C-alpha atoms as a printed R data frame, in Angstrom:
   type eleno elety resid chain resno       x       y       z
1  ATOM     1    CA   MET     A     1   8.905  16.149   3.923
2  ATOM     2    CA   VAL     A     2   8.149  13.751   6.790
3  ATOM     3    CA   PHE     A     3   5.327  11.223   6.850
4  ATOM     4    CA   ASP     A     4   3.745   9.417   9.773
5  ATOM     5    CA   ILE     A     5   3.599   5.851   8.449
6  ATOM     6    CA   ARG     A     6   2.107   4.007  11.383
7  ATOM     7    CA   VAL     A     7  -0.141   1.366   9.895
8  ATOM     8    CA   ARG     A     8  -2.015  -1.216  11.889
9  ATOM     9    CA   LEU     A     9  -1.004  -4.631  10.648
10 ATOM    10    CA   GLY     A    10  -4.078  -6.494   9.502
11 ATOM    11    CA   ALA     A    11  -5.770  -3.267   8.386
12 ATOM    12    CA   VAL     A    12  -7.693  -3.476   5.122
13 ATOM    13    CA   MET     A    13  -6.861  -0.717   2.644
14 ATOM    14    CA   HIS     A    14  -8.678   0.105  -0.587
15 ATOM    15    CA   ILE     A    15  -6.064   1.405  -3.006
16 ATOM    16    CA   ARG     A    16  -7.127   3.288  -6.129
17 ATOM    17    CA   PRO     A    17  -5.073   3.019  -9.324
18 ATOM    18    CA   ALA     A    18  -4.155   6.727  -9.033
19 ATOM    19    CA   ASP     A    19  -2.516   6.051  -5.638
20 ATOM    20    CA   ARG     A    20  -0.168   3.395  -7.034
21 ATOM    21    CA   VAL     A    21   2.988   3.521  -9.107
22 ATOM    22    CA   ASN     A    22   1.940   0.621 -11.411
23 ATOM    23    CA   PRO     A    23  -1.868   0.774 -11.634
24 ATOM    24    CA   ALA     A    24  -2.240  -1.620 -14.589
25 ATOM    25    CA   ASP     A    25  -4.547  -4.071 -12.812
26 ATOM    26    CA   GLY     A    26  -6.948  -1.506 -11.376
27 ATOM    27    CA   PRO     A    27  -7.984  -0.946  -7.754
28 ATOM    28    CA   VAL     A    28  -6.744  -3.290  -5.035
29 ATOM    29    CA   THR     A    29  -8.108  -4.205  -1.614
30 ATOM    30    CA   LEU     A    30  -5.167  -5.223   0.562
31 ATOM    31    CA   ARG     A    31  -4.900  -6.733   4.056
32 ATOM    32    CA   VAL     A    32  -1.642  -5.149   5.250
33 ATOM    33    CA   THR     A    33   1.091  -7.396   6.699
34 ATOM    34    CA   GLY     A    34   3.995  -4.948   6.466
35 ATOM    35    CA   VAL     A    35   5.215  -1.503   5.407
36 ATOM    36    CA   ARG     A    36   8.666  -0.675   4.042
37 ATOM    37    CA   LEU     A    37  10.218   2.694   3.324
38 ATOM    38    CA   VAL     A    38  11.642   3.333  -0.124
39 ATOM    39    CA   ALA     A    39  15.321   4.015   0.493
40 ATOM    40    CA   ASN     A    40  16.442   4.579  -3.089
41 ATOM    41    CA   GLN     A    41  14.170   7.535  -3.894
42 ATOM    42    CA   ARG     A    42  14.293  11.161  -2.923
43 ATOM    43    CA   GLN     A    43  12.227  11.679   0.193
44 ATOM    44    CA   ASP     A    44   9.910  14.220  -1.444
45 ATOM    45    CA   TYR     A    45   8.506  11.502  -3.697
46 ATOM    46    CA   GLY     A    46   6.710  10.219  -0.598
47 ATOM    47    CA   ARG     A    47   6.319   6.544  -1.490
48 ATOM    48    CA   VAL     A    48   6.213   3.415   0.669
49 ATOM    49    CA   TRP     A    49   5.830  -0.287  -0.053
50 ATOM    50    CA   LEU     A    50   2.734  -1.940   1.379
51 ATOM    51    CA   GLU     A    51   2.984  -5.701   1.732
52 ATOM    52    CA   GLY     A    52   0.010  -7.948   2.226
53 ATOM    53    CA   PHE     A    53  -2.652 -10.163   0.728
54 ATOM    54    CA   ARG     A    54  -5.012  -8.990  -1.974
55 ATOM    55    CA   LEU     A    55  -8.550  -9.714  -0.911
56 ATOM    56    CA   THR     A    56 -10.871 -11.519  -3.283
57 ATOM    57    CA   GLU     A    57 -14.370 -10.237  -4.050
58 ATOM    58    CA   ASP     A    58 -15.801 -12.375  -1.234
59 ATOM    59    CA   GLY     A    59 -13.255 -10.922   1.254
60 ATOM    60    CA   GLY     A    60 -11.030 -13.995   1.416
61 ATOM    61    CA   PRO     A    61  -7.242 -13.833   1.163
62 ATOM    62    CA   GLY     A    62  -5.831 -13.871  -2.345
63 ATOM    63    CA   ARG     A    63  -2.249 -13.728  -3.523
64 ATOM    64    CA   GLN     A    64   0.501 -12.066  -1.532
65 ATOM    65    CA   THR     A    65   1.791  -8.864  -3.067
66 ATOM    66    CA   GLN     A    66   3.805  -5.672  -2.611
67 ATOM    67    CA   ILE     A    67   2.400  -2.368  -3.838
68 ATOM    68    CA   LEU     A    68   4.252   0.935  -4.067
69 ATOM    69    CA   VAL     A    69   1.863   3.679  -2.905
70 ATOM    70    CA   ARG     A    70   1.894   7.350  -1.978
71 ATOM    71    CA   ALA     A    71   2.785   7.788   1.706
72 ATOM    72    CA   ASP     A    72   0.057  10.366   2.227
73 ATOM    73    CA   LEU     A    73  -2.482   7.623   1.428
74 ATOM    74    CA   LEU     A    74  -1.720   5.998   4.780
75 ATOM    75    CA   PRO     A    75  -3.891   7.002   7.728
76 ATOM    76    CA   PRO     A    76  -2.156   8.954  10.529
């Protein structure tokens, strides 16, 4: 399985709990600053790390975070 993981840095992504590996804190709105492949998993799991800043309710930057998400969530 091959994924096209081009992501525009600075893009804002709305990530549902179902799209994350650890969804304990609910949905997240993330301003993307980086994307990393997951090298220690089988490729058919299709997961990537998104790095960025969680956006607050007013759209301002919150804390920096890394979120493991399904690769097919990313736009082509």
